[in-house]
N, C-alpha and C positions, 0 to 999 in steps of 0.2 A: 513302427511301434508308437512313436510320438503322436502320429495321426490317430491311431486307435485309442490312445489315452485321452486325446482331446475330444473325440467322439463320445467316449464313455462319460467324460465329465459333463459335456453338453446334455447328454441324455439324462444324467443324474440331476442336473440343474433344471431341466424341463419337468422332470418328475416332481421335484420339490415345489415348483411353481404351480403345477396342475393340482397337486394334492394339498396345496395351501400352507405348506411349511415355510415357503418363501412368500412373504406377504407384499412384495412390491408389485407394481403394475408393469405392463409389458414394456412401455417406453424405456425406463431405466434398465430393465432386465436385458432387453435387446441391445441397447446402446453398449453395454459392457461385453456382449458376446458376439456381436455382428461380425467382427473381423475374424475371430477364431472359427465361427460357423462357416464363413465363406471359404476359409482355408482348409477346413477339415471335413466338412460334409460333402456329399455328392451335390452337384448343381441342383438337382431336383429337390433334395431335402432343404438345401439353403433357400431356394425360392419359395418352398412351402412356408418356411418360417418368416421370410421377408414379407410375403404377400398375404399370408393368412394368420399371422401372429400365433396365438395359442392354439387355435383350431388346427393350424398346420403343425404345431408342436405335437399335438395328440396323434396326428397322422404319422409323424416321424417316429414317435415312440412305438406305435403299433407296428410300423414297418420293421423296426428293430426288435420286436418281440418283447417289449417292456410293458408289463401290465400296470395299470394305474386306475385310481378312483377319482373321477372328476369332482372337485370340491366346489362349494358355493363361491369361494374366492376366485376359482378359475372362471366361473361364469361372469363374475364382476370384471376380471381382467379382460375377458373377451369383449364385454360391452364397452369398457373404457378404451380399449385399443382401437375401436372403430371411430373414436373422435379424431377429428383432424388436428394436426399440430397447432393450428392457429387458435384453437379454443382450449388447449391444455397447457399446463405448466411443464417444467422439465421432468417432473416425476410422473406425468401422465394424468394428473387430476384435472378436472374441469377448472377453468379460471374462475376466481372468486366473483367476477362480474356476472357469471352465469347462474350462480347459486340462488339468488333471491326467487327466481321463478320455479325452481325445482321442487317437486312434491307439493305444489299448490302454495308455496311460500312458507313451508314448515321451517326451513333453515333461517329465514328472516326472523321468525318468532323466537327460535332458539338463540340467534345472535343477540336479540333484545332481552334475553333472559326470561322469557315468558313461556315456561314449559307447559302450562295449561292451554295457552293459545296454540302452541305447537301441536299438542295432542289433538285439539279440536280440528285444526287445519289438516293434519295428517289423516285422521280418521275420515274426514269428509272426502279427502283425495282417494284413499283406499277404497271406500265404498263406491265412489263414482267411477274410478278408473281401472280397478283390478277385478277380474272375474272370480269372485269369491266362491268357495266350495268346489273348485276345479283344480286339477293337477297344474294347469298353466298358472292359475292364480297363486298357488303355493310356490311355484318357481319364481314368480314375480316378487312375492313377499320375501323370499330368500335373497333375491338381488337387492331389495330395499334394505334388508339387514346389512348387507355388505356396504352399501352406500353410506348408511349411518355409522357403520364401524369406522370408515375412513374419516368421518368428521370427529368421531370419538378420539382418534389419535391426537387431534389438536385441542379439542374442546372438552374432553372428558366424557364419562359414561352417561351423562344426562341425555345425550342424543339417543342412546340405546334404551334408556328407561322410558322415553316417550314411545318408542316402538313397542316396548313391552306392554305399556298401557293400552295401546291400540290392539295388540294381539289378545289382550285380556277380554275385550268386548266383541271380538270376532267369533262367528260360529266355529265350534270345534269340530275336528275330524282329521282323518289321516292326511288329507290334502294339506293341512297346516303343519303337521308334525315335523317335516324336515326344516321348515323355516323357524319353528320354535327351537329345535335343537341347535340350529346355527346361531340363533339369538342367545341361547344359554352359553354357548362357547365364547361368543364375543363379550358377553357380560362378564364372564369369568376372566377373560384375557385382560379386561380393564378394571378388574378388582371390584366389580359390582355384582358378583355372582349370587349375592343374597336376594336379589330380586327374583320374582317367580312369574315369568311371562307365560302362564298357562291358563 
C-alpha cells in the first residue's frame, strides 16, 4: 500500500511539472524524487525518468493512464534538462557565464539596463534564426518566452516586456497565438499583465 501511495504521489508530481503548475526545472525536481522513484517504480519506469527526464515522465504518465496537457513550461524543462551538469547551476539554469551569447546578446543589453537595445538585438535574432509564420517558429517563440520568464524571476518583468515588443512587430497569425498566450500568462504572473503583446 505504501508503494502504491508513493507511485500515486510521483505521478501527481509529474503531472504538476508537465502541466506547468510546478515551475522548477528537472534537476531539482529529480534530485528530490530520485530515491523514492527508484524504490517505488518499476525498473523500466525508473530508467525512463532517469535517462529521458520529462519526456520519460510523459511516457510513465501515459503508461499509468494519466491524461495530461503538455505546457510551454514542460518544453522548457525538457530543453534545460538536456544541458550537461557542467554548464548548469544546482537549479538547472545555465551558468551566468553562458548568458551573454544567448539570443544574440539580448541578456547582456538587459543586464546593462538598455531595454531598447535588447529589443533591437532580440528582434534581429528572431528574424534571422526563427522560421516565422510556421508552426515550428511558434513553438520556438513559446520556448523563448519560457527562457525570458526564468530571467524575470530574478530581474523583473522588463525581460518579458522586451519579448512583448518583439511580438508586437512580428507578422500575426495562428502560428503565433500559443506563444502570445504563454507570454500573457507570464506577464500576469509577474504583475505586468497590463502590457498587450499582440
